[in-house]
VONU-906685 format. One line per field, with one value per residue (C-alpha): residue number from 1; residue in three letters; x, y, z. Coordinates in steps of 0.25 Angstrom, whole numbers, plus 2048, in hexadecimal, padded with zeros to 3 digits. Each point is the difference from the previous one (the first is absolute). Layout:
<rs>
resi: (NUM / ...) .
resn: (ALA / ...) .
u: (X / ...) .
v: (Y / ...) .
w: (Z / ...) .
</rs>
This chain:
<rs>
resi: (1 / 2 / 3 / 4 / 5 / 6 / 7 / 8 / 9 / 10 / 11 / 12 / 13 / 14 / 15 / 16 / 17 / 18 / 19 / 20 / 21 / 22 / 23 / 24 / 25 / 26 / 27 / 28 / 29 / 30 / 31 / 32 / 33 / 34 / 35 / 36 / 37 / 38 / 39 / 40 / 41 / 42 / 43 / 44 / 45 / 46 / 47 / 48 / 49 / 50 / 51 / 52 / 53 / 54 / 55 / 56 / 57 / 58 / 59 / 60 / 61 / 62 / 63 / 64 / 65 / 66 / 67 / 68 / 69 / 70) .
resn: (UNK / UNK / UNK / UNK / UNK / UNK / UNK / UNK / UNK / UNK / UNK / UNK / UNK / UNK / UNK / UNK / UNK / UNK / UNK / UNK / UNK / UNK / UNK / UNK / UNK / UNK / UNK / UNK / UNK / UNK / UNK / UNK / UNK / UNK / UNK / UNK / UNK / UNK / UNK / UNK / UNK / UNK / UNK / UNK / UNK / UNK / UNK / UNK / UNK / UNK / UNK / UNK / UNK / UNK / UNK / UNK / UNK / UNK / UNK / UNK / UNK / UNK / UNK / UNK / UNK / UNK / UNK / UNK / UNK / UNK) .
u: (B31 / 800 / 80F / 801 / 7F6 / 807 / 80E / 7FA / 7FB / 80D / 7FC / 802 / 7F8 / 804 / 7FA / 7FB / 7F9 / 7F3 / 7FD / 7F9 / 803 / 7F2 / 802 / 80C / 7FF / 808 / 803 / 805 / 802 / 7F6 / 7F8 / 7F1 / 7F8 / 7F3 / 7F5 / 7FE / 7F3 / 808 / 804 / 806 / 80E / 802 / 80E / 800 / 80C / 802 / 7F1 / 801 / 7F2 / 7FE / 7FB / 805 / 804 / 808 / 807 / 804 / 805 / 809 / 806 / 802 / 807 / 809 / 804 / 803 / 808 / 808 / 803 / 806 / 809 / 805) .
v: (637 / 800 / 801 / 7F4 / 7F8 / 802 / 7FC / 7F4 / 7FC / 802 / 80D / 80F / 80D / 80B / 80E / 808 / 80D / 7FD / 80E / 801 / 7F2 / 7FF / 80C / 7FB / 7F7 / 7F3 / 7FE / 80D / 808 / 80C / 807 / 7FD / 809 / 7FA / 801 / 7F6 / 7FC / 7FB / 7F1 / 7FD / 805 / 803 / 803 / 80B / 7FC / 7F1 / 7FC / 7F9 / 7FE / 7F9 / 802 / 80D / 7F8 / 7F6 / 80B / 806 / 7F2 / 7FF / 80E / 7FD / 7F3 / 807 / 80A / 7F6 / 7F8 / 80D / 803 / 7F2 / 802 / 80E) .
w: (5BC / 7F1 / 7FF / 80A / 7F9 / 7F3 / 806 / 806 / 7F2 / 7FA / 7F9 / 803 / 800 / 7F7 / 803 / 7F4 / 7FF / 7F9 / 7FC / 7F2 / 7FD / 7FA / 7F8 / 7F9 / 7F4 / 804 / 7F1 / 7FB / 80D / 7FB / 80B / 7FE / 809 / 804 / 80B / 80B / 7F9 / 7F3 / 802 / 7F3 / 7FC / 7F2 / 7FB / 7F5 / 7F9 / 804 / 7FE / 80D / 806 / 80E / 80D / 807 / 80D / 7F7 / 7F9 / 80E / 805 / 7F4 / 802 / 80F / 7FD / 7F5 / 80B / 80A / 7F6 / 7FC / 80E / 802 / 7F5 / 804) .
</rs>
């Protein structure tokens, strides 16, 4: 259904493995292990500070865009 709706709207669906998307810094790529109780991502080298879910969304988007190029 999702693919159908995306196509109907002129878009497309790109399947991406979301594994460890919230553990990887979306700025520098460093793995930052954290428990589920930690809601803020802090990049140790980049200084990036943002919500854990936003960080994961950025990583998933980057993976989707990379798979489109390949």
